[in-house]
N, C-alpha and C positions, 0 to 999 in steps of 0.2 A: 274544549279545546284550549290550550294555553295561548294567551296573547303575547306578543312581544315584538321587539325591534333590536336592530344591532348598531353598535357604534364602534368607531375605530380610535384606538389610543395609542399613542407612542410614548413609552416610558425610557427616560434616560437612567443609567445606572453607572455606578463606579465600584470597582473592586477595592476593598480596603487593604488587601494584601499586596497586589502589584500595581494598584493605582490605575488600571486599565478603565477607560470610559467607553461606553457603548450605549446604542438605543435599540429597543425591540418594539415591534409593532404588534398590537394585540386587536382581536375583534372581541367585543364584550356583547354577549347575547343576553338581553334582559327579557325575562319571561315572567308571566303572571298566570298562575293556574286558575281554576274554576273557583277556588276558595279565597282568591285574593292574595295569596302568598307570592312574594317576589323573589326571583333567584337570578343570579348572575352567573353565566357560564363564560369563562375566559378561554379564548382560542388563539393558538399561535401556529401559523401555517395550517390552519383547519384542524388542529389537534387540540383537544381539551388539555388545559394546563392549570396549575394553581395560580391564584392571582398574584401578580408581581409584588404586591405589598407583603406577601408571606415569606419573601426572601428568594434568592435565586443562586444560580452557579455562574461563576466568571467563565466566559468562553476562552479566555486567554490563559489562565493558570489553573482553573478548576476549583478554586476556593469557594466556599459558601458565606464568606464575609463581604456582602454586597449591600450597598445602600442605593437608594434611588433619589433623584432630584425631583423638584417640583416640575409640572408640566411646562414645557417651553423653556426650561432653564438652559439647556445647551444651545439653543437658538440664540439666547442673549449672550452666552459666553463661549463663542466658537474656538477659543484658545484651549479649552478643555478637551476638545475632540482631537484625537491623534490624527496626524496626516496619514493618508493612505501610504501603505508600504509600496516602495517602487518595485517595478518589475525586475525580476533577477535577470542578470546579464547572461546571454547565452554562453554556454561553455563548449568550445570547439576541440574535439579530439584531434590528435595528429593523424595524418593519413597514413594508413597501413600500406607499406611497400610489399609487392608480392615477392614471395621466396624465390631466390635465385636457383635455377635448376643447373646442375653441372653440366658443362657442354659435352665433356667426353664421358660416355657411359659404356660400361662393358656390354658386349653384345649378347642378346638374348640366347641365342644358340649355345653359346659357351657356358652361360650360367645354367641353362637348362640341362646340358650334358653333365655338369658337375652335380647338379641336384638329383639326377636320376642315375648317374654312373656310380657314384660313391656307395649308395645303399645296395645297388646291384652287385657291385665288386665284392662287398662285404658278405652278402648272402651267398654268392658263388664260392667265395673262399671257405666259408663255414661248412657248406655241403661237401666241397672237396675233402676238407679236414675230416668230417665225419665218415666219409667213405674210406679214406685211407686208414683210419684207425679200426674201422670194423673189418677190413681186409687183413691187416697185420695181425688181428686176433686179440683176444682179451688177455690181460695181464694177470698172473696168478701170484 
């Protein structure tokens, strides 16, 4: 069974493209197998990742031109660490006024009479016309 221990390391980085500076925390799992071979497994948030010395990606601009500082460098040079971004100010939308309903509306029975009466009058007129034409006889 492999023997091992874990250490925690914080690596400071700088993007050579946008000059963004940040730190990442790693857990380094040092393992030794039954044959005396030593292995390091680097974990970030519990997920295995390549060692930070192999390069990385800038979380700000996505570039792969990243360099790292010596351990503790940013603690001695706090001017390199960007200030936290301020909270965005809340944006207030103007209140929506309810739509104004016209005070005078036509009465429902009058509109209903028009909606039903016009098609009914057209139907009766058509039937009367057809009956009159059939009584008068066909044209030759």
